[in-house]
C-alpha positions as CSV (number, residue, x, y, z in Angstrom):
1,X,96.1,81.7,94.4
2,X,94.4,83.7,97.0
3,X,92.2,85.4,94.6
4,X,91.4,86.0,90.8
5,X,90.3,89.4,89.6
6,X,91.1,90.9,86.2
7,X,88.1,93.2,86.0
8,X,89.9,96.5,85.5
9,X,92.9,97.8,83.3
10,X,95.5,97.8,86.1
11,X,95.2,94.6,86.6
12,X,98.2,92.7,87.7
13,X,101.1,91.7,85.0
14,X,97.9,92.7,82.6
15,X,96.5,89.0,83.5
16,X,94.8,88.9,86.8
17,X,95.3,89.8,90.2
18,X,95.9,86.4,92.3
19,X,97.3,87.5,95.8
20,X,96.1,91.0,96.2
21,X,94.3,93.3,93.9
22,X,96.1,96.5,92.5
23,X,93.1,98.5,93.7
24,X,94.1,97.9,97.2
25,X,91.2,95.0,98.1
26,X,92.6,91.9,99.8
27,X,92.2,88.3,98.5
28,X,89.0,87.7,101.1
29,X,87.3,90.9,100.1
30,X,87.7,89.9,96.6
31,X,86.1,86.4,97.0
32,X,83.3,87.9,99.1
33,X,82.7,90.1,95.9
34,X,82.6,87.3,94.2
35,X,80.1,85.1,96.4
36,X,77.8,88.5,96.4
37,X,77.6,88.7,92.4
38,X,77.0,85.0,92.4
39,X,74.1,85.0,95.2
40,X,72.4,88.2,93.3
41,X,72.8,85.4,89.9
42,X,70.5,83.2,92.5
43,X,68.4,85.9,93.2
44,X,67.6,86.6,89.7
45,X,66.6,83.6,88.4
46,X,63.6,83.7,90.5
47,X,63.3,87.3,89.6
48,X,62.8,86.4,85.6
49,X,60.4,83.1,87.0
50,X,58.3,86.2,89.3
51,X,57.9,88.3,86.3
52,X,56.1,84.8,84.3
53,X,53.4,85.3,86.9
54,X,53.2,88.9,87.6
55,X,55.9,89.5,90.4
56,X,57.7,92.8,90.5
57,X,59.4,93.4,93.6
58,X,60.4,96.4,93.4
59,X,63.0,96.3,96.8
60,X,64.6,93.2,95.0
61,X,65.2,95.1,91.8
62,X,66.9,98.1,94.2
63,X,69.3,95.7,96.7
64,X,70.3,93.7,93.0
65,X,71.2,97.2,91.5
66,X,72.6,98.5,94.5
67,X,74.8,95.7,95.7
68,X,76.0,94.5,92.3
69,X,77.3,98.5,92.7
70,X,79.2,98.0,95.4
71,X,81.8,95.3,93.7
72,X,83.0,97.3,90.9
73,X,86.2,98.6,91.2
74,X,87.3,100.8,94.0
75,X,84.3,101.2,95.8
76,X,84.1,98.8,98.8
77,X,86.9,97.2,100.4
78,X,85.0,96.4,103.7
79,X,85.2,92.8,104.3
80,X,82.4,93.2,107.2
81,X,80.1,95.1,105.1
82,X,80.3,92.0,102.4
83,X,79.5,89.3,105.0
84,X,76.2,91.8,105.9
85,X,75.3,91.9,102.4
86,X,75.4,88.1,101.4
87,X,73.6,87.3,104.6
88,X,70.8,90.0,103.3
89,X,71.4,88.3,99.8
90,X,70.4,85.0,101.2
91,X,67.5,86.5,102.9
92,X,66.0,88.4,100.0
93,X,66.4,85.2,97.6
94,X,64.3,83.2,100.0
95,X,61.9,85.8,100.2
96,X,61.2,86.3,96.7
97,X,60.7,82.3,96.3
98,X,58.3,82.3,98.8
99,X,56.5,85.3,96.8
100,X,56.9,83.6,93.6
101,X,55.6,80.2,94.6
102,X,52.6,82.2,96.5
103,X,52.1,83.4,93.2
104,X,51.4,80.2,91.6
105,X,55.5,80.5,90.2
106,X,57.0,77.2,89.2
107,X,60.4,77.1,90.9
108,X,61.3,73.3,91.0
109,X,63.2,73.3,88.1
110,X,65.5,76.4,89.0
111,X,68.2,73.9,90.5
112,X,71.1,75.5,90.4
113,X,73.6,76.0,93.5
114,X,73.2,80.0,93.6
115,X,69.9,79.5,93.7
116,X,70.0,77.2,96.8
117,X,72.7,77.2,98.9
118,X,72.5,78.4,102.0
119,X,76.2,78.3,103.5
120,X,76.4,80.3,107.0
121,X,79.0,83.1,107.7
122,X,81.7,80.6,108.7
123,X,81.7,78.9,105.4
124,X,81.6,81.8,103.2
125,X,84.9,82.2,102.6
126,X,85.1,78.6,101.5
127,X,82.0,78.8,99.3
128,X,83.8,81.6,97.9
129,X,86.6,79.6,96.9
130,X,84.6,77.7,94.5
131,X,82.4,80.4,92.8
132,X,84.6,83.0,91.2
133,X,85.6,84.1,87.9
134,X,87.7,80.9,87.0
135,X,84.8,78.3,88.0
136,X,84.1,78.8,84.0
137,X,86.5,76.2,82.7
138,X,86.1,77.5,79.2
139,X,88.1,80.2,78.5
140,X,85.8,82.2,75.7
141,X,82.8,81.5,78.0
142,X,84.6,82.6,80.8
143,X,85.7,85.4,78.5
144,X,82.0,86.4,77.1
145,X,80.4,85.6,80.8
146,X,82.8,88.2,82.5
147,X,82.2,90.8,79.6
148,X,78.4,90.9,80.3
149,X,78.8,90.9,83.8
150,X,81.0,93.7,83.7
151,X,79.1,95.7,81.7
152,X,75.9,95.1,84.1
153,X,78.3,96.2,86.8
154,X,78.5,99.3,84.7
155,X,74.8,99.5,84.0
156,X,74.2,99.2,88.0
157,X,76.2,102.2,88.8
158,X,74.4,104.5,86.3
159,X,70.9,103.0,87.2
160,X,71.1,103.4,91.2
161,X,72.4,107.3,90.3
162,X,69.2,107.2,88.4
163,X,67.2,105.2,91.0
164,X,68.5,108.2,93.7
165,X,66.9,110.6,91.8
166,X,63.4,108.5,91.5
167,X,63.8,107.1,88.2
168,X,64.1,103.5,87.4
169,X,63.1,101.5,84.3
170,X,61.4,98.3,84.8
171,X,62.9,97.1,81.4
172,X,66.3,97.7,83.1
173,X,66.0,96.0,86.1
174,X,64.2,93.0,84.3
175,X,67.3,92.4,81.8
176,X,69.6,93.6,84.3
177,X,68.5,89.9,85.8
178,X,67.9,88.2,83.0
179,X,71.5,88.7,82.0
180,X,72.7,87.8,85.9
181,X,70.7,84.9,85.4
182,X,72.3,83.8,81.8
183,X,75.6,84.0,82.8
184,X,75.4,81.0,84.9
185,X,73.3,79.3,82.1
186,X,75.8,76.2,80.7
187,X,73.3,75.5,77.8
188,X,74.2,78.8,76.5
189,X,76.4,78.7,73.4
190,X,79.3,81.5,72.6
191,X,76.9,82.6,69.8
192,X,74.4,83.2,72.5
193,X,76.8,85.3,74.9
194,X,77.5,87.2,72.0
195,X,74.1,88.3,71.2
196,X,73.6,88.9,75.0
197,X,76.8,91.0,74.9
198,X,75.0,93.0,72.4
199,X,71.8,93.3,73.9
200,X,73.9,94.5,76.9
201,X,74.8,97.7,75.1
202,X,71.6,98.4,74.1
203,X,70.3,98.5,77.5
204,X,73.3,100.8,78.5
205,X,72.3,103.4,76.0
206,X,68.8,103.1,77.8
207,X,70.4,103.2,81.1
208,X,72.7,106.1,80.3
209,X,69.6,108.0,78.6
210,X,67.6,107.7,81.8
211,X,70.5,108.9,84.0
212,X,70.7,111.8,81.6
213,X,66.9,112.4,81.8
214,X,67.2,112.0,86.1
215,X,70.0,114.6,85.9
216,X,69.2,117.2,83.7
217,X,65.4,116.9,85.0
218,X,66.5,117.6,88.4
219,X,69.4,120.3,88.3
220,X,68.8,121.5,84.7
221,X,71.0,121.2,81.3
222,X,75.0,121.7,81.9
223,X,75.9,124.9,81.0
224,X,79.4,126.0,79.7
225,X,81.2,127.2,82.8
226,X,84.4,128.2,84.0
227,X,85.3,126.5,86.9
228,X,87.8,127.7,89.6
229,X,90.6,125.2,90.8
230,X,92.3,127.8,93.3
231,X,91.0,128.2,96.9
232,X,89.7,130.4,99.6
233,X,90.6,131.0,102.8
234,X,87.9,129.0,104.8
235,X,87.4,125.1,106.1
236,X,85.6,123.2,103.4
237,X,84.7,119.8,102.5
238,X,85.4,117.9,99.4
239,X,83.3,115.8,97.8
240,X,84.1,112.8,95.0
241,X,82.5,110.6,93.2
242,X,79.3,110.7,90.9
243,X,76.2,110.8,92.6
244,X,74.7,114.1,92.2
245,X,72.0,114.2,94.9
246,X,74.4,113.4,97.5
247,X,76.3,116.7,96.2
248,X,72.8,118.7,96.6
249,X,72.2,117.1,99.7
250,X,75.5,118.4,101.1
251,X,75.1,122.0,99.5
252,X,72.2,122.5,101.6
253,X,73.2,121.2,104.8
254,X,76.6,123.2,104.7
255,X,74.4,126.8,103.3
256,X,75.5,129.5,106.1
257,X,77.7,127.4,108.1
258,X,81.1,129.0,106.8
259,X,82.0,125.9,105.5
260,X,82.9,125.9,101.5
261,X,82.1,122.8,99.3
262,X,84.8,121.7,96.4
263,X,84.1,119.0,93.8
264,X,87.2,116.6,93.0
265,X,87.8,114.1,90.4
266,X,84.5,112.8,88.6
267,X,82.3,115.5,90.7
268,X,83.5,118.3,88.4
269,X,81.1,118.2,86.0
270,X,78.5,119.2,89.3
271,X,79.9,122.6,88.4
272,X,78.4,122.8,85.5
273,X,74.5,122.4,86.4
274,X,72.6,125.2,86.7
275,X,71.2,123.9,90.2
276,X,73.9,124.1,92.0
277,X,75.3,127.6,91.1
278,X,73.1,129.4,93.4
279,X,75.2,128.5,96.2
280,X,77.8,131.0,97.0
281,X,80.1,128.6,99.3
282,X,80.3,125.9,96.2
283,X,83.8,127.4,95.4
284,X,84.8,125.1,92.8
285,X,86.9,122.0,91.5
286,X,90.4,121.0,93.8
287,X,92.8,118.3,92.1
288,X,92.8,116.2,89.6
289,X,91.8,112.2,89.0
290,X,91.1,109.7,91.6
291,X,94.6,108.3,91.6
292,X,96.0,111.4,93.1
293,X,93.8,111.5,96.1
294,X,96.7,110.3,98.3
295,X,98.8,113.4,97.7
296,X,95.6,115.5,97.1
297,X,93.5,114.7,100.4
298,X,96.8,114.9,102.5
299,X,96.9,118.7,101.4
300,X,93.1,119.3,101.3
301,X,93.1,119.4,105.2
302,X,89.7,119.0,105.7
303,X,87.3,116.0,105.3
304,X,86.6,114.5,102.2
305,X,83.0,112.5,101.0
306,X,83.1,109.7,98.9
307,X,80.1,109.1,97.1
308,X,81.2,106.3,94.9
309,X,83.8,104.2,93.9
310,X,87.0,106.0,93.1
311,X,88.2,105.4,96.4
312,X,92.4,104.9,97.1
313,X,92.7,102.9,100.3
314,X,93.3,106.0,102.4
315,X,96.9,106.5,104.3
316,X,97.0,107.0,108.1
317,X,97.7,110.7,107.8
318,X,94.1,111.5,106.3
319,X,92.0,108.4,107.3
320,X,90.5,110.2,109.9
321,X,89.2,112.8,107.7
322,X,87.6,110.6,104.7
323,X,83.5,109.7,105.3
324,X,82.3,106.6,103.1
325,X,78.5,106.8,102.1
326,X,76.3,104.9,99.2
327,X,78.0,101.9,97.7
328,X,81.4,103.0,99.1
329,X,82.8,100.9,102.3
330,X,86.3,100.7,104.0
331,X,86.9,99.7,107.5
332,X,87.8,102.1,109.7
333,X,85.8,104.9,107.9
334,X,82.9,106.7,109.0
335,X,80.1,105.6,106.9
336,X,77.1,108.1,106.0
337,X,73.7,105.8,105.8
338,X,70.7,107.0,104.2
339,X,67.8,107.7,106.7
340,X,64.2,106.0,106.7
341,X,63.0,109.0,105.3
342,X,65.8,109.2,102.4
343,X,68.1,111.9,103.1
344,X,71.1,111.8,104.7
345,X,72.7,113.7,107.5
346,X,75.5,115.2,106.9
347,X,75.9,117.1,110.1
348,X,78.8,115.2,111.8
349,X,81.1,115.6,108.3
350,X,79.9,119.6,108.8
351,X,81.0,119.8,112.4
352,X,84.6,117.8,111.3
353,X,85.5,120.7,108.6
354,X,84.8,123.7,110.8
355,X,87.6,122.4,113.2
356,X,90.1,121.9,109.9
357,X,92.4,124.4,108.2
358,X,91.7,125.7,104.9
359,X,92.5,123.9,102.0
360,X,96.2,124.4,100.8
361,X,96.0,125.9,97.8
362,X,97.7,123.2,94.7
363,X,97.0,125.2,91.7
364,X,95.4,128.4,90.5
365,X,93.4,129.5,87.4
366,X,90.0,128.2,86.0
367,X,89.4,125.0,83.3
368,X,86.2,125.3,81.1
369,X,83.5,122.4,80.5
370,X,79.6,121.5,80.4
371,X,79.7,120.9,76.7
372,X,76.7,118.1,77.1
373,X,74.8,117.4,74.0
374,X,72.0,120.5,75.0
375,X,74.9,122.7,74.7
376,X,76.5,121.7,71.7
377,X,73.6,121.2,70.2
378,X,72.8,124.4,70.5
379,X,76.1,125.2,68.6
380,X,75.4,123.0,66.0
381,X,74.9,125.5,63.4
382,X,78.7,126.8,64.4
383,X,80.0,123.6,64.4
384,X,78.7,122.4,61.3
385,X,80.2,125.5,59.7
386,X,83.3,125.1,61.0
387,X,83.4,121.2,59.9
388,X,82.4,122.5,55.9
389,X,84.7,125.2,56.1
390,X,87.4,122.9,56.8
391,X,88.3,124.7,60.1
392,X,87.5,122.0,61.8
393,X,88.6,118.7,60.3
394,X,88.5,115.7,62.9
395,X,86.8,115.2,66.5
396,X,88.6,113.2,68.7
397,X,86.5,111.3,71.5
398,X,88.7,110.7,74.0
399,X,86.3,109.7,76.7
400,X,87.1,107.7,79.4
401,X,89.0,107.0,82.4
402,X,92.2,108.3,84.4
403,X,94.7,105.9,86.0
404,X,98.1,105.5,87.7
405,X,100.1,103.4,84.8
406,X,103.1,105.6,83.0
407,X,101.7,104.7,80.4
408,X,98.8,106.8,80.3
409,X,100.9,109.9,79.9
410,X,100.3,109.1,76.3
411,X,97.0,110.4,75.9
412,X,98.6,114.1,77.2
413,X,100.9,114.0,74.5
414,X,98.4,112.5,72.2
415,X,96.4,115.7,73.1
416,X,99.4,117.9,72.4
417,X,100.1,116.3,69.4
418,X,97.2,116.7,67.6
419,X,96.1,119.4,64.9
420,X,95.2,122.5,65.5
421,X,92.2,121.8,63.2
422,X,90.9,119.1,65.7
423,X,88.6,119.1,68.6
424,X,88.6,116.7,71.3
425,X,85.3,115.1,72.4
426,X,86.0,114.0,76.5
427,X,83.7,112.8,79.5
428,X,85.2,111.1,82.8
429,X,88.0,111.5,84.5
430,X,90.2,110.5,81.3
431,X,90.3,114.7,80.6
432,X,92.6,115.3,83.4
433,X,95.2,114.1,80.9
434,X,94.9,117.2,79.1
435,X,92.1,119.5,80.1
436,X,94.3,121.9,81.8
437,X,96.2,122.3,79.1
438,X,96.5,125.0,76.5
439,X,95.0,123.6,73.2
440,X,93.3,127.0,72.1
441,X,89.7,127.2,70.3
442,X,88.7,127.1,66.9
443,X,86.3,129.8,66.4
444,X,85.2,130.1,69.5
445,X,85.0,126.7,70.1
446,X,87.3,125.3,72.7
447,X,89.5,122.4,71.1
448,X,88.4,120.4,74.8
449,X,84.6,120.2,74.8
450,X,84.1,118.2,78.5
451,X,80.8,117.0,78.1
452,X,80.9,115.5,82.3
453,X,81.2,112.3,84.2
454,X,82.0,109.1,82.5
455,X,77.9,108.3,82.1
456,X,77.9,111.3,80.0
457,X,79.9,109.1,77.2
458,X,75.9,109.3,76.3
459,X,76.3,113.1,75.4
460,X,79.2,112.0,72.5
461,X,76.5,109.4,70.9
462,X,73.8,111.6,71.1
463,X,76.0,114.8,69.5
464,X,77.4,112.1,66.7
465,X,74.2,111.0,66.2
466,X,72.7,114.5,65.3
467,X,75.5,115.3,63.1
468,X,74.8,112.3,61.3
469,X,71.4,113.6,60.7
470,X,72.5,117.1,59.9
471,X,75.2,116.0,57.2
472,X,72.5,113.5,55.9
473,X,74.7,110.3,56.1
474,X,73.6,106.5,56.3
475,X,76.6,106.0,58.6
476,X,77.5,106.8,62.0
477,X,81.2,106.0,60.8
478,X,81.2,108.3,57.9
479,X,81.3,111.3,60.5
480,X,85.0,112.8,60.8
481,X,85.3,111.1,64.3
482,X,87.9,109.0,65.8
483,X,87.6,106.7,69.2
484,X,90.8,107.0,71.3
485,X,89.5,105.7,74.2
486,X,91.2,105.3,77.5
487,X,89.1,102.7,79.9
488,X,89.9,101.6,83.7
489,X,87.2,99.8,85.1
490,X,83.6,98.2,84.8
491,X,81.7,101.8,83.6
492,X,83.9,101.9,80.6
493,X,82.8,98.7,79.6
494,X,79.1,99.5,79.7
495,X,80.3,102.5,77.4
496,X,81.6,100.7,75.1
497,X,79.1,97.9,74.9
498,X,76.5,100.9,74.2
499,X,78.8,102.8,71.3
500,X,79.5,99.1,69.8
501,X,75.4,98.8,69.5
502,X,74.9,102.4,68.3
503,X,77.4,100.4,65.3
504,X,80.2,102.8,66.0
505,X,83.6,100.8,64.7
506,X,87.2,101.3,64.9
507,X,87.1,102.2,68.6
508,X,91.0,102.3,70.0
509,X,91.4,101.4,73.7
510,X,94.2,101.8,75.7
511,X,96.7,101.7,77.2
512,X,96.1,98.1,77.2
513,X,93.0,96.0,75.9
514,X,91.2,94.6,78.5
515,X,92.5,91.3,80.3
516,X,89.2,89.6,80.2
517,X,89.2,89.3,76.4
518,X,90.3,85.9,75.4
519,X,91.8,85.3,72.2
520,X,88.8,84.3,70.2
521,X,86.6,87.0,71.7
522,X,89.3,89.4,70.9
523,X,89.4,88.4,67.5
524,X,85.5,88.7,66.9
525,X,85.6,92.6,68.3
526,X,88.6,93.0,65.9
527,X,86.7,91.4,62.7
528,X,83.0,92.8,63.6
529,X,83.8,96.0,65.4
530,X,87.4,97.3,64.0
531,X,88.8,97.4,67.8
532,X,92.3,98.1,68.3
533,X,94.7,99.0,70.8
534,X,97.5,102.2,70.8
535,X,100.9,102.1,70.1
536,X,103.0,105.4,70.4
537,X,101.7,109.2,69.5
538,X,103.2,109.5,66.1
539,X,101.8,106.1,64.5
540,X,98.5,106.2,65.9
541,X,97.8,109.8,64.9
542,X,99.2,108.6,61.1
543,X,97.0,105.9,61.4
544,X,93.9,108.1,62.6
545,X,94.5,111.1,60.3
546,X,94.5,108.9,57.1
């Protein structure tokens, strides 16, 4: 076994990747990611102790959040980068340890290997083999530890985007570090870890609310928008991922250069923000979900900027046109780092674009989106009246992720089969399974309401809570809302935990349940929350509509 990873839905044979990740990461990179996480847990032990004596190191907070983000699926495949990050992590850990000691903190009881090992670079691979997922022998404890860790990865992703816009929460940092340290605490029982899992969900709600505040305060509330999916005859840059600050910087720096900008995959919702609409060279969206990029990046012709996870190992035919930034890394690709002034210089990618042919047209038309909570709540009277009159019988939350597996065609067929008096609430790249279908509207309300990126699942929760209030219900589960969610990676995990914390029950996950759920942990989720899988469209539709 060269590695062991089962953090994503596409993990090999539904049980775990052991030779090479289905995502494309090699065994050595997977192991180095495990070692980086292990080291972050060691740092967290000192951070927890430091808070007892008033030590709140903002650089350490940022370091832990950013580096946890790099281990998320499809973000960073660069071995050298992970070696550098681990070396830096050891330096950060020792400096924090000394800071805590100087402040009068007691660190003598912190004897765990994660807080003290000092393997050098030549020993990293060997060390990594001993600290991975399977180091926890008890299957249920391992399952809960990984469930929490993957939730924390999702939290780190959303927290880092907020931090990039100047928004952060000491409470979220403190919990992130407390929970990381707790996953190495052998004194904690399964019951303790279940409680910590629910607490992770609580902070998941908080971090998504923080990011929503950061995005809307900076760029305005998303508006109902018709997004062009055709092309113009200018050289262009394609931007993918989730980071809106990178989007803003790219639009500013390309203004007046003759270079157009298009969004791809999870960056599509940038089209909904008022602040970006003033740029005439912001054309619209090109392509579909992340897993189609091997085909679509080829046809785009110009350079591509990857701002966050969702990178597929690029083909040689267009590899020289892919640039990475932030948490993203891949050996051989040009990386655009943040300068000391906090800005990124995109001049190289802009000059590259000028030398390229315009994008090849792959489709024409428009898609509509921008139905975040502020917009939907402004239509609340219309929505409520449609429900009361029976024009809308049920809402289906079909948020989450898209992926390569053929079984995900289920979601396209499910959307087609839904009765015409139902409405789909969506967020994340799962929408690409049905957002270009002609599903019509109900009294002017489109039958697919796209709230935005995966983190905008928060909007869907806000909408549900508001409807609960309007209809004067005691329980959110009394609403005519069903949850049929497609998941893929760790940001979907924190969204799920957030929904569970909010009391939502009977969520169905597909196309398969997570491999990291042991039978006993899965049983707890089924018995306490009604978590279920999917079967086939006909039977599932009968079950949901019953």
